[in-house]
C-alpha positions as CSV (number, residue, x, y, z in Angstrom):
1,M,18.0,31.6,-75.7
2,R,16.4,30.5,-73.1
3,H,15.6,27.0,-73.7
4,R,14.3,24.8,-71.0
5,K,13.6,27.5,-68.8
6,K,10.7,27.3,-66.9
7,S,11.3,30.2,-64.2
8,R,11.0,33.4,-64.9
9,R,14.1,36.0,-64.3
10,L,12.1,39.2,-62.7
11,V,15.5,40.3,-61.4
12,G,19.4,40.4,-62.8
13,S,21.3,38.0,-60.0
14,W,19.8,35.0,-58.4
15,E,20.6,36.3,-55.0
16,H,18.3,39.3,-56.0
17,R,15.4,37.3,-57.0
18,K,15.6,34.7,-54.0
19,A,15.4,37.9,-51.8
20,L,12.6,39.3,-53.6
21,L,10.5,36.1,-53.3
22,R,11.5,35.9,-49.8
23,N,9.6,39.3,-48.8
24,L,6.9,38.8,-51.2
25,L,6.1,35.5,-49.2
26,V,6.2,37.1,-46.1
27,A,4.0,39.4,-46.7
28,L,1.6,37.6,-48.3
29,F,1.9,35.3,-45.3
30,I,1.0,38.4,-42.8
31,N,-1.5,40.5,-44.6
32,E,-3.2,37.4,-46.7
33,R,-3.6,39.6,-49.7
34,I,-0.9,41.9,-51.5
35,Q,-0.9,43.4,-54.8
36,T,1.7,42.5,-57.3
37,T,2.6,42.2,-61.1
38,E,1.5,39.1,-62.5
39,A,4.9,37.4,-63.3
40,K,6.0,37.8,-59.7
41,A,2.8,36.6,-58.1
42,K,2.5,33.3,-60.3
43,E,6.2,33.1,-59.2
44,L,5.2,33.5,-55.4
45,R,2.1,31.3,-56.4
46,R,4.6,28.1,-56.6
47,L,7.0,29.3,-53.5
48,A,3.4,29.8,-51.1
49,D,1.8,26.2,-52.0
50,K,5.2,24.3,-51.2
51,M,5.3,26.6,-47.5
52,I,1.3,25.4,-46.9
53,T,2.0,21.5,-47.8
54,L,5.2,21.8,-45.0
55,A,2.9,23.3,-42.7
56,K,0.3,20.5,-43.0
57,R,3.1,17.8,-42.9
58,G,3.6,19.5,-39.3
59,D,6.6,17.6,-37.8
60,L,10.1,19.3,-36.8
61,A,12.1,18.7,-40.1
62,A,9.5,20.4,-42.3
63,R,9.8,23.4,-39.6
64,R,13.2,23.5,-40.1
65,Q,13.2,23.4,-43.9
66,A,10.5,26.3,-44.0
67,L,12.7,28.4,-41.5
68,S,15.5,27.8,-43.9
69,I,13.6,29.6,-46.8
70,L,11.5,31.9,-44.6
71,P,14.2,33.1,-41.5
72,N,11.5,34.8,-39.9
73,K,9.6,33.0,-36.8
74,A,6.7,34.5,-36.6
75,V,5.7,33.8,-39.6
76,V,6.8,30.4,-39.7
77,R,4.4,30.2,-36.1
78,K,1.4,32.1,-38.0
79,L,2.3,29.3,-41.0
80,F,2.4,26.1,-38.5
81,G,-0.7,27.0,-36.1
82,E,-3.2,29.1,-37.8
83,I,-2.6,28.8,-41.5
84,K,-2.4,25.1,-42.0
85,D,-5.9,24.3,-40.0
86,R,-7.9,26.4,-43.1
87,Y,-6.6,24.2,-45.3
88,A,-6.5,20.5,-43.3
89,Y,-9.3,19.3,-46.7
90,R,-7.5,21.0,-49.3
91,Q,-4.7,19.2,-51.2
92,S,-3.7,22.4,-53.6
93,G,-4.8,25.8,-54.8
94,F,-4.1,27.3,-51.4
95,T,-3.7,30.7,-53.5
96,R,-6.1,33.1,-55.8
97,I,-5.0,35.3,-58.4
98,V,-7.4,38.2,-59.7
99,R,-6.4,40.6,-62.6
100,I,-7.0,44.3,-61.5
101,G,-5.9,45.7,-64.8
102,P,-1.9,47.1,-66.4
103,R,-0.4,49.6,-64.3
104,R,0.2,53.2,-66.0
105,G,3.7,53.8,-67.0
106,D,4.9,50.6,-68.3
107,A,1.5,48.7,-68.6
108,A,2.5,45.7,-66.9
109,M,-0.9,43.7,-66.0
110,M,-0.7,44.1,-62.1
111,V,-2.9,41.2,-59.8
112,I,-4.1,40.7,-56.5
113,I,-3.0,37.6,-54.9
114,E,-4.1,35.8,-51.5
115,L,-4.8,33.1,-49.5
116,V,-8.0,31.4,-50.1
117,T,-10.3,32.0,-47.2
118,D,-13.6,29.3,-48.7
119,K,-13.9,26.7,-46.5
120,L,-13.8,23.6,-48.5
121,E,-16.4,20.8,-47.3
122,H,-15.0,17.5,-46.5
123,K,-16.4,14.8,-49.4
124,P,-16.3,11.6,-47.4
125,S,-14.2,9.0,-49.9
126,K,-16.1,5.4,-50.7
127,K,-13.8,3.8,-48.2
128,E,-15.3,6.1,-45.5
129,V,-18.5,5.6,-46.7
130,I,-18.4,2.3,-46.7
131,K,-17.1,1.9,-42.8
132,T,-19.6,4.5,-41.7
133,E,-22.6,1.9,-42.9
134,E,-21.6,-1.3,-41.6
135,K,-20.9,0.4,-37.8
136,P,-24.7,0.8,-37.5
137,V,-25.0,-3.0,-38.2
138,A,-22.3,-4.0,-35.6
139,T,-23.4,-1.9,-32.8
140,E,-27.1,-2.6,-33.2
141,K,-28.3,-5.7,-30.7
142,T,-31.4,-7.6,-30.6
143,E,-33.5,-7.5,-27.4
144,E,-32.6,-11.4,-27.5
145,T,-28.7,-10.6,-27.5
146,A,-29.4,-7.7,-24.9
147,K,-31.3,-10.7,-22.3
148,E,-28.8,-13.3,-23.0
149,E,-25.5,-11.0,-21.9
150,A,-28.0,-9.5,-19.0
151,A,-28.0,-13.5,-17.7
152,P,-24.6,-13.9,-16.9
153,K,-24.3,-10.7,-14.6
154,V,-27.3,-11.7,-12.8
155,E,-25.8,-14.9,-12.1
156,E,-22.9,-13.4,-11.2
157,Q,-24.5,-11.0,-8.7
158,E,-26.5,-14.2,-6.8
159,E,-23.0,-15.6,-6.5
160,I,-21.1,-12.8,-4.9
161,S,-24.3,-12.4,-2.9
162,A,-24.2,-16.2,-1.6
163,A,-20.8,-15.6,-0.5
164,E,-21.0,-12.8,1.3
165,Q,-23.7,-14.2,3.4
166,T,-21.7,-17.4,3.9
167,A,-18.4,-15.0,4.8
168,E,-20.6,-13.2,7.6
169,K,-21.8,-16.4,8.8
170,S,-18.2,-18.1,9.8
171,E,-17.3,-14.7,11.0
172,E,-20.0,-15.2,13.8
173,E,-19.1,-18.4,14.4
174,T,-15.4,-17.7,15.1
175,Q,-16.5,-14.9,17.5
176,P,-17.4,-16.8,20.2
177,E,-14.5,-19.1,19.8
178,A,-12.2,-16.1,20.2
179,K,-14.1,-15.1,23.4
180,T,-13.5,-18.2,24.8
181,E,-10.1,-18.5,24.3
182,E,-9.7,-15.0,25.8
183,K,-10.7,-16.1,29.3
184,P,-8.1,-18.7,30.0
185,E,-5.6,-15.4,30.2
186,A,-7.7,-13.7,32.8
187,E,-6.9,-16.9,34.7
188,E,-3.6,-16.7,33.9
189,K,-2.7,-13.3,35.4
190,P,-3.0,-14.3,39.3
191,E,-0.1,-16.9,38.6
192,E,1.9,-14.0,36.9
193,K,1.3,-11.8,40.2
194,E,3.0,-14.8,42.2
195,V,5.5,-15.1,40.2
196,S,6.4,-11.1,40.9
197,E,6.2,-11.3,44.6
198,E,8.7,-14.1,44.2
199,P,11.7,-11.6,43.0
200,Q,10.5,-9.4,45.8
201,A,11.1,-12.4,48.4
202,S,14.4,-13.0,47.6
203,Q,15.1,-9.2,47.9
204,E,14.8,-9.6,51.0
205,V,16.4,-12.0,52.1
206,A,19.5,-10.6,50.4
207,E,19.2,-7.4,52.4
208,E,19.2,-9.1,55.6
209,A,21.9,-11.1,54.3
210,T,24.4,-7.8,53.6
211,Q,22.9,-6.6,57.6
212,E,24.0,-9.3,59.5
213,K,27.4,-9.0,57.6
214,T,28.0,-5.2,58.3
215,E,26.8,-6.1,61.4
216,E,29.6,-8.8,62.2
217,K,32.1,-6.4,60.8
218,A,31.5,-3.6,63.3
219,E,31.1,-6.1,66.2
220,A,34.9,-7.2,65.2
221,S,36.5,-3.8,64.5
222,Q,35.4,-3.1,68.3
223,E,36.6,-6.1,69.4
224,E,40.4,-5.0,67.9
225,K,40.6,-1.8,69.4
226,P,41.2,-3.1,73.2
227,S,43.7,-5.2,72.1
228,L,45.5,-2.9,70.1
229,E,45.2,-0.6,73.4
230,E,46.7,-2.9,75.6
231,K,50.0,-3.8,73.3
232,K,50.5,0.2,73.6
233,E,50.6,-0.5,77.4
């Protein structure tokens, strides 16, 4: 007795069932339209809706959870890139099942399961409608408010121009003072020349003293030579 068993068995073992649904899911996201039996399609729809809701979350945890179910990086990349953008305004009903008739042999009902490609128009909620109605009222400005806002700007410009004029006048007044201060520097230059001449004079005196010393030494050496010759005799 299969009491309280909502899922369909489809195959014998759980591992076989898991592999079957995984392969059907990969084929559905790659081709976006596949043909299978009605029982398999209804079980596949549950997994497909779950995977698309994970893709709409878009965070790292959702991507890892999707990879645990679908170990195919290319399919997961397509799911989190292209497919999720189609269903930005759709909360459910991402797949469609269409019956095409019984299969020959066992008379199993065959269906086509596909991803919904119809664009769902976004209907704004009551809160969004209220916000959009309030925005124009807040943004509209009367002529009086515009004039009141423009008046302080004109006053600021006048103050700036007056400050610039005072700054230019102060610069003009300081320039003549700077020229007058430069003249004493030119007068002080001859004193610098005199100071530079003093070291030259001191150098000449030192040179004369050294020449006198050398001459005295030479005379003293000449006087010592005859005394040495007398001693030898």
